[in-house]
C-alpha positions, 0 to 999 in steps of 0.5 A: 342812309346812302343812294338807295337799291331798288331793293331797299325802295320795295322793301320800304314800300311794302313794310309801311301801313299806308291807307291806300284805296283801290277800287273799294278795296285796302291794298296792303302791298303795292309791290304785290298788287297785280294793278301796281306791282309794274309800276312798282318795280319800274320806279325801282329801276329808278334807284337801281339807274342811280348807283349803275351809273353814279357819275351821272346821278350822284353826289356826296352829301354835305351831311356826311359825304354818303351818295346821294342823288344829284336832284338833291343839289341846291345849286350854286353853279350854271354847271350844278344846273346842268348836271342836274338836268342830265340826271333828270334826262337820264331819268326821264328816258327810262319811261319815254317821259311818260312818268311826270312824277319820277322822285326827281320832281319833288326833290327839286322843289324841296331843295328850292324851298330849302334853298330860300329858308330865309323866305319863311324866316323873314315871314315870320316862319323861322321854325318852318325855316328851320324846319324845311332844310332838315327836312331836305337833308332827310329826304335827300340822305334817305333817298325818299320818294315824295308826292304831293297835293297842291289842289282842293277838290272841284265843288266850286271854283266860282268861289274862295276856299272858305265858301266852298261846301260852307268852307268843310271840304278843302284841307284846313287848320282845325285845331293846335296841341302840344304836339302839332298842328290838326288838319281836316278836309281833302285835297288833291292830286297825290300822283304817285302816292302808292310809290312815294314815302311822304307826302309833302303839302305846299302852295300851289297857287296864291291865296287870299287875305283872310284865308289863313287856315288854308295857309298851311304847309307841312311833310308827313309820312304816307301812313300817319294816322288819319291819312288815307288816299283814294285811287282812280282807276288803274290804267295799268295792263295785266297783259304781255308787255308785248301788247302794252309795253308801257302800260304795264309798267308806267302808270304813276296813279293819282289819288285823293288824298283825305285827312281825318283830323291828322296832326302834324308834328310841329318839327314836320310843319314849314307854315302855320296858318299865314297866308303872307308866308304862304304866298311867298314861299312860292314867288320869293323861293322862285319854286316856279323856275327850278320845277319848271326846269324839271319839267320841260327837260322831262317834256323834251325827252317825251317830245324826241321819243315821239318823234323818234316814234313817228319817224319810224313809222313813217319810215316803216311803211313808206309814207315819209316820201309824202310832202304832207307826212314830212310836215306832220314830222317838222312839226314835231321836230320843231317842238322838241328843238324848240323845248331843247333851245328853251331849256339851254337859254333858261340854264345859260341865262341863269343869275343868282337869287338874293339868296344865292341860290343860282336860278334859270332864266324863267323867260322861256320856262314861262312861254313853255308852260304855255305851250307845251299843253298846246303841243303835246296833245297835237304830237299825239294827234300827228302820230295818229295821223301819220300811223293812220289804220295801222294802229287797228291792224296789229295782233296780239302777243297771243296770235303771235304764237298761234295758229295764225302765224304764217299769215301774220308773218305775210299779211301785216308786214312792212316795207321797211319791217317784218310783221313782228316788228311792224307790230311791235312799233305799233302796238308801243305807238298805240300805247304812247298816244291811244290806251287809257293811259295815253288818254290820262297822259294827255290830261296831265300834260294839259294841266299838271302846270296849270291850264294853257288858258291861265299860264298864256296869260300870265306870261303876257302878266310876267313879260317885261314890256320895257324895251319892247314899249321902247322900241316902238316909241322910237318910232312913234316919236318921228311920226307927226302928229 
């Protein structure tokens, strides 16, 4: 099946039998449920967009030449990276970068693992290596949407998986059968669970020696028997898009996955209880560089949108003539520009890895990975400071159509906009920085690639220090004792 339409995406979602629990009820159809329909339709728009601009989004499948999304590519040249980035950017622009887990996120991951299937093979997982290659083709050629779960429930992070609640909470391998392996337990956080066709489990962090039962990687359909999901509160607003233009369509949801003795068919298993192979899958396949390429392209888009929003607020209300506001706007532009520059540096410095896969230069990505959790909350703060009390002067769409409209037109106007224009701008901005969805998105930006403290510490560990030491050493060698 070639690249899907939005309608085909929705039809497949409606037809499966996933166990998705929300607010105490089993959701039978996310394409019609009032708390999920907006985001489902926004996801469908992505699929329609790829067909509307095939030159940007699509490439021929290596299997049969049918058009498939470019983010499935196993890159061999810098131009492959540039093409992939352009499509990621285009999809991100459709939500102003507020959706972190559009299908391209895991398309890039799965392509990375398939391109370096040799890593699994050399660590004794030959069957898993064949399976990941086949799975990549399956997701690519069926144009599937996927979600993942990487970390364990927060029970007791001071001990390892096997010691948390007696080792009976984190998902682990509990048995094998002729048909496959059996897993039991829970994992989080399945962002995009209501809108995904499949779930993939793979290494998000390294496991200690001896944790082989927890070292499993696989992919299964969302309606696999024994698999269920418990969703958080919905932040979708069942009101006019005028009032909540982002919340009404871009709450991608988050869920905890429950595995109740779920059997994983052998042809869907990538790592079968082996810590060495499990850890190598993350490190040796250069997964981090490829996934951060997607993540920072999306973050760049979000920063660009934030800067544009702040600029328009300041221009509309006339505060961009004040020096302290200009300084705030300049700070926001710095973040967007440094992200763009980091992406360019990573692509221009890309080199083939041991498997011949062109891999972005990870140095700027490691730096951005530690900085972005600081930058994005700061940007929200700056927008709030620039908009000030104007965020509280935002009548609803019902007010705009009610008997007070003449007063609204007079008293809510701005230097550079009519009352209606100013209100729309401020409502959009508030949904970006102050609504429930905005709060969730800020938390997401702080932690989805790991918390800033650990990532900044990791940056120091990964930083090549030889040249820096040599530079200092040149001066030390000339100093008298």
